[in-house]
DODRENKOL-66254 format. One line per field, with one value per residue (C-alpha): residue number from 1; z negated, x, y. Coordinates in steps of 0.05 Angstrom, whole numbers. Layout:
! DODRENKOL-66254
i = [NUM, ...]
zz = [Z, ...]
xx = [X, ...]
yy = [Y, ...]
! end
This chain:
! DODRENKOL-66254
i = [1, 2, 3, 4, 5, 6, 7, 8, 9, 10, 11, 12, 13, 14, 15, 16, 17, 18, 19, 20, 21, 22, 23, 24, 25, 26, 27, 28, 29, 30, 31, 32, 33, 34, 35, 36, 37, 38, 39, 40, 41, 42, 43, 44, 45, 46, 47, 48, 49, 50, 51, 52, 53, 54, 55, 56, 57, 58, 59, 60, 61, 62, 63, 64, 65, 66, 67, 68, 69, 70, 71, 72, 73, 74, 75, 76, 77, 78, 79, 80, 81, 82, 83, 84, 85, 86, 87, 88, 89, 90, 91, 92, 93, 94, 95, 96, 97, 98, 99, 100, 101, 102, 103, 104, 105, 106, 107, 108, 109, 110, 111, 112, 113, 114, 115, 116, 117, 118, 119, 120, 121, 122, 123, 124, 125, 126, 127, 128, 129, 130, 131, 132, 133, 134, 135, 136, 137, 138, 139, 140, 141, 142, 143, 144, 145, 146, 147, 148, 149, 150, 151, 152, 153, 154, 155, 156, 157, 158, 159, 160, 161, 162, 163, 164, 165, 166, 167, 168, 169, 170, 171, 172, 173, 174, 175, 176, 177, 178, 179, 180, 181, 182, 183, 184, 185, 186, 187, 188, 189, 190, 191, 192, 193, 194, 195, 196, 197, 198, 199, 200, 201, 202, 203, 204, 205, 206, 207, 208, 209, 210, 211, 212, 213, 214, 215, 216, 217, 218, 219, 220, 221, 222, 223, 224, 225, 226, 227, 228, 229, 230, 231, 232, 233, 234, 235, 236, 237, 238, 239, 240, 241, 242, 243, 244, 245, 246, 247, 248, 249, 250, 251, 252, 253, 254, 255, 256, 257, 258, 259, 260, 261, 262, 263, 264, 265, 266, 267, 268, 269, 270, 271, 272, 273, 274, 275, 276, 277, 278, 279, 280, 281, 282, 283, 284, 285, 286, 287, 288, 289, 290, 291, 292, 293, 294, 295, 296, 297, 298, 299, 300, 301, 302, 303, 304, 305, 306, 307, 308, 309, 310, 311, 312, 313, 314, 315, 316, 317, 318, 319, 320, 321, 322, 323, 324, 325, 326, 327, 328, 329, 330, 331, 332, 333, 334, 335, 336, 337, 338, 339, 340, 341, 342, 343, 344, 345, 346, 347, 348, 349, 350, 351, 352, 353, 354, 355, 356, 357, 358, 359, 360, 361, 362, 363, 364, 365, 366, 367, 368, 369]
zz = [-910, -901, -968, -956, -984, -944, -980, -920, -864, -892, -924, -854, -821, -828, -806, -765, -744, -714, -641, -575, -576, -587, -558, -571, -607, -623, -590, -598, -661, -666, -653, -592, -601, -581, -520, -537, -607, -624, -650, -675, -736, -753, -812, -812, -871, -859, -797, -788, -788, -724, -675, -700, -656, -664, -667, -675, -737, -725, -778, -773, -746, -755, -759, -717, -724, -709, -699, -706, -688, -717, -791, -841, -862, -789, -772, -836, -846, -775, -778, -844, -812, -755, -809, -846, -783, -752, -811, -777, -824, -797, -817, -801, -795, -794, -766, -716, -644, -607, -663, -668, -592, -597, -654, -610, -555, -602, -633, -563, -554, -629, -644, -685, -656, -621, -609, -604, -624, -603, -620, -548, -478, -483, -525, -485, -419, -446, -466, -400, -361, -402, -385, -456, -445, -408, -355, -391, -361, -325, -378, -427, -384, -353, -421, -420, -375, -316, -347, -408, -376, -328, -260, -276, -330, -380, -437, -449, -487, -553, -567, -536, -566, -540, -549, -577, -612, -683, -706, -766, -761, -774, -710, -661, -599, -554, -588, -579, -526, -462, -442, -471, -435, -480, -541, -519, -530, -586, -623, -645, -670, -734, -733, -693, -720, -682, -697, -647, -676, -667, -608, -588, -581, -542, -498, -484, -464, -420, -384, -381, -344, -292, -284, -287, -271, -313, -303, -325, -383, -408, -403, -441, -496, -498, -502, -557, -597, -591, -624, -684, -692, -761, -758, -789, -795, -767, -750, -817, -853, -793, -800, -875, -861, -811, -860, -914, -863, -872, -796, -744, -694, -693, -635, -655, -635, -641, -695, -753, -762, -762, -822, -862, -841, -856, -927, -942, -899, -845, -888, -878, -849, -783, -715, -653, -588, -524, -470, -406, -356, -339, -363, -407, -469, -452, -444, -463, -485, -510, -569, -540, -547, -509, -520, -529, -480, -533, -583, -611, -622, -553, -564, -628, -594, -541, -595, -628, -563, -551, -622, -616, -553, -585, -603, -677, -671, -620, -667, -724, -684, -663, -728, -780, -745, -698, -635, -568, -548, -486, -476, -437, -476, -544, -570, -589, -658, -663, -683, -619, -557, -500, -458, -396, -423, -432, -377, -371, -327, -265, -296, -300, -359, -322, -318, -394, -404, -400, -473, -466, -416, -461, -520, -479, -467, -540, -559, -506, -535, -606, -621, -643, -673]
xx = [669, 688, 677, 673, 642, 576, 553, 556, 539, 487, 447, 434, 416, 353, 346, 283, 241, 276, 258, 294, 370, 399, 343, 339, 275, 277, 300, 366, 369, 438, 432, 458, 515, 488, 519, 576, 589, 664, 659, 731, 711, 644, 639, 588, 588, 524, 485, 413, 397, 421, 381, 368, 364, 327, 365, 354, 385, 395, 379, 451, 490, 559, 624, 669, 745, 765, 838, 839, 891, 845, 851, 798, 788, 764, 723, 708, 640, 616, 641, 604, 540, 546, 552, 490, 447, 466, 483, 548, 608, 664, 735, 782, 856, 881, 947, 980, 954, 1014, 1040, 968, 969, 1036, 1010, 953, 1001, 1049, 992, 976, 916, 912, 896, 832, 819, 752, 758, 816, 800, 856, 871, 895, 893, 966, 953, 889, 927, 984, 936, 898, 962, 980, 914, 887, 824, 761, 725, 666, 596, 568, 512, 566, 614, 555, 540, 599, 621, 667, 725, 725, 737, 786, 767, 782, 728, 773, 758, 719, 727, 691, 706, 747, 806, 843, 915, 928, 979, 959, 991, 994, 935, 977, 1019, 997, 964, 1016, 1071, 1041, 1066, 1027, 1056, 1096, 1157, 1154, 1167, 1238, 1251, 1304, 1257, 1218, 1281, 1264, 1193, 1158, 1131, 1120, 1104, 1141, 1118, 1045, 1013, 975, 1040, 1069, 1007, 1017, 1090, 1066, 1020, 1078, 1120, 1065, 1055, 1127, 1168, 1218, 1275, 1237, 1206, 1273, 1300, 1241, 1250, 1326, 1312, 1261, 1312, 1360, 1305, 1308, 1235, 1211, 1191, 1125, 1094, 1029, 984, 951, 1015, 1032, 968, 981, 1053, 1028, 977, 1031, 1077, 1130, 1127, 1095, 1068, 1050, 1035, 971, 900, 846, 803, 852, 845, 770, 771, 811, 766, 702, 728, 765, 730, 752, 805, 847, 912, 914, 881, 882, 911, 887, 940, 912, 966, 932, 993, 1001, 995, 920, 910, 844, 849, 800, 800, 773, 760, 763, 744, 801, 797, 810, 759, 709, 652, 640, 567, 582, 640, 592, 543, 599, 616, 542, 535, 598, 569, 500, 471, 480, 555, 568, 536, 579, 642, 626, 587, 635, 702, 699, 713, 681, 625, 634, 560, 517, 466, 500, 509, 581, 595, 590, 663, 689, 709, 669, 706, 688, 726, 793, 844, 857, 913, 894, 907, 866, 858, 903, 959, 964, 976, 1052, 1071, 1128, 1163, 1156, 1182, 1244, 1260, 1249, 1300, 1349, 1347, 1348, 1278, 1258, 1304]
yy = [-224, -151, -115, -41, 22, 31, 93, 143, 97, 50, 107, 132, 66, 22, -50, -55, -114, -174, -164, -153, -153, -84, -43, 31, 50, 125, 188, 226, 268, 300, 375, 410, 461, 529, 560, 607, 580, 572, 502, 495, 536, 505, 460, 404, 355, 317, 291, 272, 198, 165, 126, 54, -6, -73, -139, -213, -243, -317, -369, -392, -332, -361, -322, -276, -270, -198, -177, -101, -51, 2, 13, -8, 65, 80, 19, -18, 14, 1, -72, -80, -52, -103, -157, -130, -124, -192, -235, -255, -265, -223, -241, -183, -183, -111, -87, -40, -44, -73, -120, -149, -161, -194, -238, -262, -279, -314, -356, -381, -426, -438, -365, -359, -290, -280, -204, -157, -86, -37, 35, 47, 17, -9, -71, -88, -82, -125, -181, -175, -182, -243, -275, -274, -233, -259, -218, -188, -193, -132, -129, -107, -67, -28, 1, 49, 106, 90, 131, 87, 19, -15, -39, -112, -115, -150, -100, -35, 29, 37, 111, 167, 205, 266, 283, 352, 395, 412, 476, 523, 570, 631, 624, 679, 650, 684, 646, 577, 529, 521, 453, 396, 425, 486, 443, 433, 508, 517, 563, 499, 463, 427, 452, 397, 330, 266, 192, 150, 84, 104, 72, 135, 172, 115, 116, 190, 176, 119, 169, 217, 163, 156, 231, 255, 194, 156, 206, 268, 230, 207, 279, 307, 256, 272, 347, 335, 295, 354, 397, 351, 331, 309, 236, 214, 145, 166, 226, 244, 267, 309, 348, 357, 380, 431, 460, 463, 498, 444, 440, 485, 434, 361, 315, 280, 258, 310, 280, 280, 356, 352, 303, 354, 412, 374, 361, 426, 478, 524, 556, 494, 522, 484, 484, 441, 467, 433, 444, 472, 451, 384, 345, 284, 328, 332, 258, 227, 155, 103, 55, -9, -83, -147, -220, -271, -328, -382, -355, -404, -354, -326, -308, -270, -234, -210, -187, -148, -110, -95, -69, -26, 6, 15, 83, 64, 52, 107, 157, 131, 142, 214, 232, 202, 192, 253, 213, 219, 171, 128, 116, 166, 204, 206, 276, 294, 320, 396, 403, 372, 409, 379, 329, 369, 429, 390, 396, 322, 292, 253, 184, 121, 73, 24, 76, 73, -3, -9, 5, -45, 0, 60, 22, 2, 75, 91, 39, 61, 132, 110, 133, 64, 10]
! end
């Protein structure tokens, strides 16, 4: 049983009568952002109560084995809410996205995993290619927007995440880079942070390989190494280092900054820069999930995916985690730049699946051991 602090999430949710499965029962309540408001500087610490959906709680709900590449701090609350609303006992194994995918593959047909929840498309694409994910029914995949799911129907996006450059707020706008290429300028030597073991960073480089080709990608990485980037284990310490002016720029996902700002206010010394060149630095990815073909709890696995794409869960992801909803009709958090305003590269979800090829390049260049 997942044991997790439910204070924020469960105070805003109510379990209604045991009726139709996951049926919306109220109207949208998150406020619209007024036209013309500069949302990067707005601070919102609370949201109105989200839409609640009815469910059926079985007399013997059983269990679900979840292998998660998303951390407990991000998804523990929403997994706990799924347990509370369904009665299903969820056993969670947390880890990093690609190692967890590799674990499932190594466990073979004896893997206890029912659902794989990944931070990025790479691990999901890997397991799909290895034949370890089932094709999901249309009743599940049709719940999410087309941009958030692959054509083969083997998995679906749960929430959207944009790549961005987080920078010290005091840097004049005219001095900021306009593309990833600008980061190789010697003026940024020793002033850039990155997290090469992070799957989101590896996914961005995977998109770069598709957009730019292997040769240009290797050259960019080589030039970046010459600029002596500071290596971090993940995104959060990069944002903290930027605010402390230990580095000037970090390569991160958009939502890490918003967590700092929501806690510390708009005086926090960092801002996001969304690149406008339409390159891989403006990539929008998804965290997603799929059902393992050897899992013993198929019905509960489907219930989990339905819940994660329900209004309850989608409002959690945007309202508490500052991610983008993948379901139509869910209002995005006021702090977030609208997806339509981002200059995204012309890449598909399938283009981002080859993390293995990216890791080979990283090892060749000494970026990974």
